[in-house]
C-alpha positions in Angstrom: 6.6 10.3 -46.9 4.1 12.8 -45.5 1.3 10.2 -45.9 3.4 7.6 -44.1 4.0 10.0 -41.1 0.3 10.8 -41.0 -0.8 7.2 -41.0 1.8 6.4 -38.3 0.4 9.2 -36.1 -3.1 8.0 -36.6 -2.1 4.4 -35.8 -0.3 5.3 -32.6 -3.1 7.6 -31.5 -5.6 4.8 -32.1 -3.5 2.2 -30.3 -2.7 4.6 -27.5 -6.5 5.1 -26.9 -7.0 1.4 -26.8 -4.1 0.7 -24.4 -4.5 3.8 -22.2 -6.0 3.9 -18.7 -9.6 4.8 -18.5 -10.5 8.5 -18.4 -10.7 9.6 -14.8 -14.2 10.4 -13.5 -15.1 14.1 -13.0 -15.5 15.7 -9.6 -18.6 14.7 -7.7 -21.5 17.0 -8.4 -24.4 14.6 -7.7 -25.0 13.5 -4.1 -25.4 9.8 -3.3 -27.2 7.9 -0.6 -26.5 4.2 -0.1 -29.3 2.6 1.8 -29.8 -0.8 3.4 -26.3 -2.3 3.1 -24.3 -3.8 5.9 -21.6 -1.1 6.5 -18.2 -2.2 7.6 -16.7 1.0 8.9 -13.1 0.0 8.9 -12.6 0.8 12.6 -14.0 -2.5 13.9 -17.6 -1.4 13.9 -20.5 -2.7 11.8 -23.9 -1.1 11.0 -26.6 -3.4 9.8 -29.2 -1.8 7.5 -27.0 1.3 7.2 -27.4 4.7 5.5 -24.3 6.3 4.0 -24.6 9.7 2.3 -21.8 11.7 0.7 -21.6 15.0 -1.1 -18.8 16.9 -2.9 -16.4 14.1 -2.3 -16.9 13.9 1.5 -19.1 11.6 3.7 -21.9 13.6 5.2 -23.9 10.9 7.1 -23.2 7.5 8.5 -25.9 5.8 10.5 -28.9 3.5 10.5 -31.3 3.5 7.6 -34.1 3.7 10.2 -33.0 7.3 10.9 -35.6 9.8 9.8 -33.5 11.9 7.6 -34.0 13.0 4.0 -32.0 11.0 1.5 -29.9 13.2 -0.8 -29.2 12.8 -4.5 -29.2 9.4 -6.1 -30.4 6.7 -3.8 -28.7 3.3 -4.2 -30.8 0.5 -2.7 -28.2 -1.9 -1.3 -30.2 -4.2 0.9 -28.3 -7.5 1.4 -25.1 -5.9 0.0 -22.0 -4.7 1.9 -20.3 -1.3 2.0 -16.5 -0.9 2.7 -14.0 1.9 2.8 -11.5 1.6 -0.1 -8.7 -0.8 0.6 -5.2 0.6 1.0 -2.1 -1.3 -0.1 1.1 -0.4 1.9 4.6 -1.0 0.6 3.7 -1.4 -3.0 5.6 -0.7 -6.3 2.4 -0.3 -8.3 2.8 2.2 -11.1 6.6 1.9 -11.1 6.8 -1.1 -13.4 4.6 -2.6 -16.0 6.1 -5.8 -17.5 8.7 -7.6 -15.3 10.3 -9.2 -18.4 10.8 -5.8 -20.1 13.5 -3.8 -18.3 12.6 -0.5 -19.9 9.2 -0.6 -18.1 10.8 -1.0 -14.6 11.5 2.3 -12.7 11.5 1.3 -9.0 15.2 1.1 -8.4 17.9 3.7 -9.0 21.6 3.3 -9.3 23.4 3.9 -6.0 23.0 2.9 -2.3 22.0 6.0 -0.3 19.2 7.7 -2.2 16.8 9.4 0.3 16.3 12.2 -2.3 14.8 9.9 -5.0 11.1 10.5 -5.2 8.9 7.7 -6.5 5.9 9.9 -7.1 7.4 11.5 -10.2 8.0 8.1 -11.7 4.4 6.9 -10.9 2.5 6.0 -14.1 -1.2 6.6 -13.9 -1.6 4.9 -17.3 -0.5 1.5 -15.9 -2.9 -1.3 -16.9 -2.0 -3.1 -13.7 -3.4 -0.3 -11.6 -6.7 -0.5 -13.5 -7.1 -4.1 -12.4 -6.9 -3.2 -8.7 -10.2 -1.3 -8.6 -12.6 -4.2 -9.3 -11.4 -5.9 -6.0 -11.7 -2.7 -3.9 -8.1 -1.7 -3.8 -8.4 2.0 -4.4 -5.2 3.5 -2.8 -1.6 2.5 -2.3 1.7 3.6 -0.9 4.1 3.8 -4.0 7.4 2.5 -2.7 10.9 2.3 -4.1 13.1 -0.8 -4.0 16.9 -1.5 -3.9 19.9 0.0 -2.2 20.4 0.7 1.4 18.2 3.8 1.4 15.8 3.2 -1.5 14.2 6.7 -1.7 10.9 8.3 -0.7 7.4 6.8 -1.1 4.1 8.6 -1.6 0.4 7.6 -1.2 -1.8 7.7 -4.3 -5.4 7.1 -5.3 -6.2 5.1 -8.4 -8.3 7.5 -10.5 -6.1 10.3 -11.9 -4.8 11.9 -15.0 -1.2 12.3 -13.7 0.9 11.9 -10.6 -0.1 15.3 -9.3 -3.8 14.4 -9.4 -3.1 10.9 -8.0 -1.1 12.0 -4.9 -3.0 12.2 -1.6 0.2 12.3 0.5 3.5 13.2 -1.1 6.8 12.0 0.3 5.2 10.3 3.3 8.3 8.2 4.2 12.0 7.3 3.6 12.6 3.6 3.0 15.6 1.8 4.4 16.6 -1.8 3.7 18.4 -3.2 6.8 21.5 -5.3 6.1 21.2 -9.1 6.4 23.2 -10.9 9.0 23.5 -13.9 6.8 24.7 -14.2 3.2 25.2 -16.7 0.4 28.2 -17.1 -1.8 27.8 -16.3 -5.5 27.7 -19.7 -7.0 28.2 -18.4 -10.6 31.7 -17.2 -9.4 32.5 -20.5 -7.8 31.7 -19.4 -4.2 29.9 -21.6 -1.7 26.1 -20.9 -2.0 25.4 -22.2 1.6 23.9 -19.7 4.0 26.5 -18.4 6.5 27.0 -15.4 8.8 27.6 -12.1 7.0 31.0 -10.9 8.0 30.1 -7.4 6.8 26.9 -7.1 8.9 28.4 -4.7 11.5 30.3 -2.8 8.9 27.1 -2.2 6.9 25.2 -1.0 9.9 28.1 1.4 10.7 27.8 2.8 7.2 24.1 3.6 7.7 24.8 5.1 11.1 27.6 7.3 9.8 25.4 8.4 6.9 22.6 9.6 9.2 25.1 11.3 11.6 26.7 13.1 8.6 23.3 14.3 7.4 22.4 15.5 10.9 25.7 17.5 11.2 25.1 18.9 7.7 21.6 20.0 8.5 22.8 21.7 11.7 25.6 23.5 10.0 25.9 26.7 8.0 25.6 25.3 4.5 27.6 26.7 1.6 26.9 24.0 -0.9 23.6 22.1 -1.0 23.6 18.3 -0.6 20.3 17.0 -1.9 20.5 13.5 -0.2 21.1 15.1 3.2 18.5 17.8 2.6 16.0 15.0 1.9 16.4 13.7 5.5 15.5 17.1 7.0 11.9 16.1 7.9 13.0 12.7 9.2 15.1 14.5 11.9 12.2 16.9 12.6 9.9 13.9 13.2 7.4 14.9 10.5 8.4 12.2 8.0 8.6 8.5 8.8 11.4 5.9 8.2 10.1 2.6 7.0 12.7 0.0 7.9 12.5 -3.2 5.8 13.8 -5.8 8.2 13.2 -9.4 9.4 14.6 -11.4 12.3 14.4 -10.5 16.0 18.1 -9.6 16.3 18.0 -7.4 13.2 14.8 -5.7 14.3 16.4 -5.0 17.7 19.5 -3.6 16.1 17.5 -1.3 13.9 15.4 0.1 16.8 18.6 0.6 18.9 20.3 2.5 16.1 17.4 4.8 15.4 17.1 5.4 19.1 20.7 6.5 19.1 19.9 8.8 16.2 17.0 10.2 18.1 14.6 9.3 15.3 11.5 7.9 16.8 9.0 8.0 13.9 9.8 4.6 12.4 7.8 1.6 11.0 9.0 -2.0 10.7 8.2 -3.5 7.3 8.2 -7.3 6.8 8.8 -8.0 10.5 9.3 -11.8 10.5 9.9 -12.7 14.2 8.5 -9.4 15.3 6.4 -11.3 17.8 9.6 -12.2 19.6 10.3 -8.5 20.3 6.7 -7.3 20.6 7.3 -5.7 24.1 10.2 -3.6 22.6 8.0 -2.5 19.6 5.1 -1.7 22.0 7.2 0.3 24.4 8.5 2.4 21.5 5.1 2.7 19.8 6.4 1.2 16.5 3.9 -0.1 14.0 4.5 -3.2 11.8 3.6 -3.7 8.2 3.5 -7.4 7.7 3.5 -9.4 4.4 0.9 -11.8 3.1 0.5 -15.0 5.1 1.2 -17.3 2.2 4.9 -17.8 2.9 7.2 -20.2 4.7 8.3 -19.8 8.4 11.6 -17.8 8.6 13.4 -20.7 10.4 13.2 -24.4 10.5 12.2 -24.7 14.2 9.1 -22.5 13.9 5.5 -23.7 13.6 4.5 -24.3 10.0 1.5 -22.0 10.4 3.3 -19.2 12.3 3.2 -16.7 9.3 -0.6 -17.3 9.2 -1.0 -16.4 12.9 1.4 -13.4 12.9 -1.3 -10.8 12.5 -3.2 -12.2 15.4 -0.1 -12.5 17.6 1.0 -8.9 16.9 -2.5 -7.5 17.3 -2.9 -9.3 20.7 0.4 -7.7 21.8 -1.1 -4.3 21.3 0.8 -3.3 18.2 -0.6 -1.3 15.3 -0.5 -3.8 12.4 -0.9 -3.1 8.7 -0.7 -5.3 5.6 1.7 -4.6 2.7 3.1 -6.2 -0.4 6.4 -7.7 -1.2 7.9 -10.7 -2.9 7.4 -12.2 -6.4 4.7 -10.7 -8.6 3.9 -8.1 -5.9 2.3 -5.6 -8.3 0.0 -8.0 -10.0 -0.8 -9.8 -6.7 -1.8 -6.5 -5.0 -5.3 -7.1 -6.4 -5.5 -10.0 -3.9 -4.9 -7.8 -1.0 -8.4 -8.3 0.5 -8.0 -12.1 0.3 -4.6 -11.9 2.1 -6.4 -10.1 4.8 -9.1 -12.7 4.8 -6.5 -15.4 5.3 -5.4 -13.7 8.5 -9.1 -13.7 9.5 -9.1 -17.5 9.1 -6.1 -17.7 11.5 -7.3 -15.9 14.6 -8.4 -12.3 13.7 -12.0 -11.4 13.5 -13.2 -10.3 10.0 -13.4 -6.7 11.2 -9.9 -6.8 12.6 -8.6 -8.3 9.4 -10.4 -5.5 7.5 -8.6 -2.9 9.6 -5.2 -4.3 8.3 -6.0 -2.8 4.9 -8.2 0.2 5.9 -7.8 2.2 9.1 -4.6 0.6 10.3 -2.8 1.2 7.0 -4.2 4.7 6.9 -2.8 5.4 10.4 0.6 4.0 9.5 0.7 6.1 6.3 -0.5 9.2 8.1 -3.7 9.6 6.1 -6.3 8.5 8.7 -7.6 12.0 9.2 -9.3 11.9 5.8 -9.6 8.3 4.7 -9.4 4.7 5.9 -12.8 4.4 7.5 -16.4 5.4 6.9 -16.8 8.5 9.0 -18.4 11.8 8.6 -16.0 14.4 7.1 -13.7 11.8 5.5 -13.3 11.2 1.8 -16.0 9.3 0.1 -13.6 6.6 -1.0 -15.7 3.4 -0.7 -17.4 0.6 -2.6 -20.4 -1.6 -2.5 -19.8 -5.4 -2.7 -22.2 -8.2 -3.4 -20.9 -10.1 -0.4 -17.9 -10.5 1.9 -15.1 -8.5 0.3 -12.4 -10.5 2.1 -13.6 -13.6 0.4 -13.0 -14.0 -3.3 -16.5 -15.6 -3.7 -18.2 -12.5 -2.2 -15.9 -9.8 -3.5 -18.0 -8.7 -6.4 -18.1 -5.0 -6.7 -21.3 -3.2 -7.8 -20.2 0.4 -7.4 -17.0 2.1 -6.3 -16.2 5.7 -5.6 -12.9 7.7 -5.0 -13.4 11.0 -3.3 -17.1 10.8 -4.4 -16.3 10.2 -8.1 -18.1 7.1 -9.4 -15.6 4.8 -11.1 -15.8 2.5 -14.0 -15.0 -1.1 -12.9 -14.4 -2.2 -16.5 -10.8 -3.4 -17.2 -9.1 -5.3 -20.0 -9.4 -8.4 -17.7 -13.2 -8.0 -17.1 -13.6 -7.6 -20.9 -11.7 -10.8 -21.6 -13.7 -12.6 -18.8 -17.0 -11.5 -20.4 -15.8 -12.4 -23.9 -14.8 -15.9 -23.1 -17.7 -16.5 -20.7 -20.1 -15.8 -23.6 -18.0 -18.0 -25.9 -18.6 -21.1 -23.8 -22.3 -20.2 -23.2 -23.0 -20.3 -26.9 
């Protein structure tokens, strides 16, 4: 019996080491200088033949390689290569689920409807094998976001090189997430109901529930409390204006309804997520200084009378309207597909945006929307040295070949179970 237990422990320890996430890199002790690369700063600017230096996790110099300044630490000769700030995925459920077909591995949705006090950060799994596969494409940070219910819970922003959620977190509890009711519904065909799309009779009723919930929370917070109500307590910073509300909503009428409700609630720090038809209410969004986190372009138009390529032009249209636009994830296989984030941005570049504008969707724009732009999102002196060197254009899958990557100055391994399999079978067919 004792031997059986011992063998089992050894087996699980061995298997655990095989399946576990790679050991996080230690803090930066050696300085780095990247010389000769084309630097895409993430703020719309480019420096040809650049020099980027960083020390103790922070960028210490950004400029021309022709500048007469002593290079510090290890010098990486990167002539002909490209340097980018680490890509940031907004509205992602990375680390909250591992295998879609295995219910026990999914932890992004809690039981209940109004759950502002549910914190995704404590459910975030740094050992996720999916997270490991983000880094070779330059996706180094993400907003970990809950799903389901009316108020899903609270998101946090993490970086992808950590032992645990405490180490991973770079901004905890950045926003509350609200799923706006649909004004159309389908019958449940499995119960014999008509599955055709029709107006939702409960639309106004559902909005009223949200409105009453926020007003009750506001009254509670302004009262002398005898018993603590955790969900209402979780909305305290929303009413103070220090925490954002991300409203997941599509359709011009629903977007307008959402803005009007939160205006009535005197909550101004909001973000529209999804935002189909946001271009139709762009002046309203602009006047209220409301950013939009759009989805990937590879989707159908929201109505039958729209241009077939409208989703592909949405980033250009909203940017031209003067809105702050970021790029997030949603839909089927969103966690696995997050590795394609740079290529989704590249698609928007093919439909009107310049390459540097498209890059901003997943760097500085997302950083501004998530409230982390003071220390990341672009290559600037004083910001975190979270960046990577690519063989070519990182928004093109043919050029997105990473040579080096760093998170807060720590040099990452770009090896994953996928790269190992790729090398294994590449060698097989070479022989």
